[in-house]
C-alpha positions in Angstrom: 33.0 24.8 12.9 34.4 25.8 16.3 32.0 28.8 16.5 28.9 26.9 15.6 26.5 25.2 18.1 26.7 21.5 17.2 24.8 18.6 18.6 26.1 15.0 18.0 23.2 12.6 18.2 24.1 8.9 19.0 21.1 6.6 18.6 21.9 3.4 20.4 20.3 0.0 20.9 22.2 -2.7 22.8 25.6 -1.0 22.3 27.0 -1.4 25.8 30.4 -2.6 24.4 30.6 0.3 21.8 29.0 3.4 23.4 31.9 4.6 25.6 34.4 4.3 22.7 32.0 6.3 20.5 31.7 9.0 23.1 35.4 9.1 23.7 36.1 9.4 20.0 33.7 12.3 19.7 35.2 14.1 22.7 38.7 13.7 21.2 37.9 15.1 17.8 35.0 17.5 18.3 35.4 18.7 21.9 33.2 21.8 21.4 30.1 19.7 20.3 27.4 18.6 22.7 26.5 14.9 22.8 23.1 13.4 23.1 22.8 9.6 23.4 19.3 8.3 22.6 19.0 4.9 24.2 16.3 3.1 22.3 15.0 1.0 25.2 18.1 -1.2 25.2 18.0 -4.4 27.3 21.7 -4.2 28.2 23.9 -1.6 29.9 24.0 0.9 27.1 22.3 3.7 29.2 24.4 3.0 32.3 27.6 3.0 30.4 26.8 6.2 28.5 26.0 7.9 31.8 29.5 7.2 33.0 30.7 9.9 30.5 30.7 13.3 32.1 28.7 16.0 30.4 26.8 13.6 28.0 23.0 13.9 27.9 21.2 10.5 27.8 17.6 10.1 26.8 16.0 6.7 27.6 13.1 6.0 25.4 10.3 4.1 27.2 9.7 1.8 24.2 11.8 0.5 21.4 11.0 3.0 18.6 13.6 1.8 16.1 16.2 4.0 14.4 13.7 6.5 13.0 12.1 7.3 16.4 15.5 7.4 18.1 17.0 9.9 15.5 13.8 12.0 15.5 14.2 12.4 19.2 17.5 13.9 18.4 16.0 16.3 15.9 13.4 17.4 18.4 16.0 18.0 21.0 18.2 20.0 18.6 15.2 22.1 17.6 14.2 22.8 21.2 17.7 23.9 22.2 18.5 26.0 19.1 21.4 24.1 17.6 22.9 25.3 14.3 23.9 21.8 13.2 23.1 18.2 14.1 25.3 15.2 13.2 24.1 11.6 13.5 26.9 9.2 14.6 25.6 5.7 15.1 26.3 3.9 18.4 27.9 0.9 16.8 31.3 2.6 16.2 31.3 2.5 12.4 31.2 6.2 11.9 34.5 8.2 12.6 34.0 11.5 14.4 37.2 12.7 12.7 35.3 12.7 9.4 32.7 15.2 10.6 34.9 18.0 9.4 34.4 16.7 5.8 30.6 16.8 6.2 30.8 20.4 7.5 33.1 21.6 4.7 30.9 20.0 2.1 27.8 21.6 3.6 29.5 25.1 3.4 31.0 24.5 0.0 27.8 23.2 -1.6 25.2 25.2 0.3 23.6 22.0 1.4 20.9 21.4 4.1 22.0 17.8 4.6 25.3 16.1 3.8 25.6 12.3 3.6 28.9 10.6 4.5 29.4 8.1 1.7 31.5 4.9 1.7 31.6 4.9 -2.1 33.1 8.3 -3.1 36.8 8.4 -3.9 37.9 6.7 -0.7 38.9 3.2 0.5 36.6 2.3 3.4 34.8 -0.6 5.0 31.9 -1.0 2.6 29.5 -3.4 4.3 28.4 -6.8 2.8 28.0 -7.6 -0.9 24.3 -8.1 -0.5 23.8 -4.7 1.1 26.0 -3.0 -1.5 23.7 -4.5 -4.2 20.7 -3.0 -2.3 22.4 0.4 -2.2 23.0 0.2 -5.9 19.3 -0.4 -6.5 18.4 2.6 -4.4 21.0 4.6 -6.4 19.1 3.7 -9.6 15.7 4.5 -8.1 16.9 8.0 -7.0 18.4 8.7 -10.4 15.0 7.8 -11.9 12.7 9.6 -9.5 14.6 12.7 -8.3 17.5 12.8 -10.8 20.0 12.7 -7.9 23.2 10.7 -7.7 23.1 9.3 -4.2 25.8 6.7 -3.8 25.2 5.7 -0.2 21.5 6.3 0.6 21.5 3.9 3.6 24.4 5.7 5.4 23.3 7.1 8.7 26.4 9.3 8.9 24.8 12.7 8.2 24.9 16.3 9.0 22.0 18.7 9.0 21.7 22.5 9.2 18.8 24.3 10.9 16.5 24.0 8.0 17.1 20.3 7.8 16.8 19.8 11.5 13.4 21.7 11.6 12.0 19.6 8.8 13.2 16.2 10.1 11.9 17.1 13.6 8.4 17.1 12.0 8.5 14.4 9.3 11.3 11.9 9.9 10.4 8.4 8.8 9.9 5.8 11.4 11.5 2.6 10.1 14.7 2.3 8.1 14.5 6.0 7.4 17.7 7.0 5.6 16.6 6.4 2.0 13.1 7.7 2.6 14.4 10.9 4.2 16.1 11.8 1.0 12.7 12.0 -0.8 11.3 14.1 2.1 14.1 16.6 1.9 13.8 17.0 -1.9 10.1 17.3 -1.6 10.5 20.4 0.6 13.1 21.9 -1.7 16.2 21.3 0.5 19.6 20.6 -0.9 21.4 17.3 -0.4 25.1 16.5 -1.1 27.5 13.7 -0.4 31.2 13.5 0.6 33.5 10.5 0.7 34.3 9.3 4.2 36.1 6.5 5.8 34.1 4.1 8.0 35.2 1.1 10.0 33.6 -2.3 10.7 31.8 -2.6 14.1 33.8 -4.5 16.7 31.0 -5.7 18.9 27.3 -6.7 18.3 25.6 -7.3 15.0 23.6 -5.3 12.5 19.9 -5.2 12.8 19.7 -6.0 9.0 20.8 -9.7 8.7 21.0 -11.6 5.4 17.6 -13.2 6.1 16.0 -9.7 6.7 17.6 -8.1 3.7 14.8 -9.0 1.2 12.2 -7.7 3.6 14.2 -4.5 4.2 14.7 -3.9 0.5 11.0 -4.4 -0.3 9.8 -2.3 2.5 12.1 0.6 1.7 11.4 0.6 -2.0 7.7 0.7 -1.4 8.2 3.5 1.1 10.3 5.5 -1.3 7.7 5.3 -4.1 4.9 6.3 -1.7 6.9 9.3 -0.5 7.6 10.2 -4.1 3.9 10.0 -5.0 2.9 12.1 -2.1 5.5 14.7 -3.0 4.0 15.0 -6.5 0.5 15.3 -5.2 
């Protein structure tokens, strides 16, 4: 991994209390990787704090595009600058940069174009709320039915992509709550997906954008989007 050109993309919205720790953790564990912070029009000091870290590229989006638009900005940047691999590490501090090696090893071992870091594979980790775990189980069953794939953590944003995956997602990455829908897009284009068990930690500051009240809306929207993507893939 030391010889590869790797970009770490950190999408961040109102993460002023987390962003410097995330950057520091990446620097300590993956010192050869470049870091791109995509500030999704935060209304706090996320951008200013990220700019305190030397050598970190910060892109300030003019409008709040949501996680899909922020991450796709990273894909476009990675494509334009010829990176071999791109890793998404969220700005809330839940993803451990020390686990990126597992993603890379799984990618090489399985010949994958994208590897998902899963909280539910042979490892004890922070596993989010019970309600969200139920939703992830529903997605698991849908993917088993539609694409015959066992995806245990389809909402995980801790992911690594190779050049083929980067190029595809730079063109077609979903806009809103994109992680499950992106799986269909990758499969539609014949790319390989795998998972590897990783440890995650609970965020120390801030709150998730998907609250208990928003969860039913999130589930409905994502399920509909998955089925539309699947139908288009078959057409």
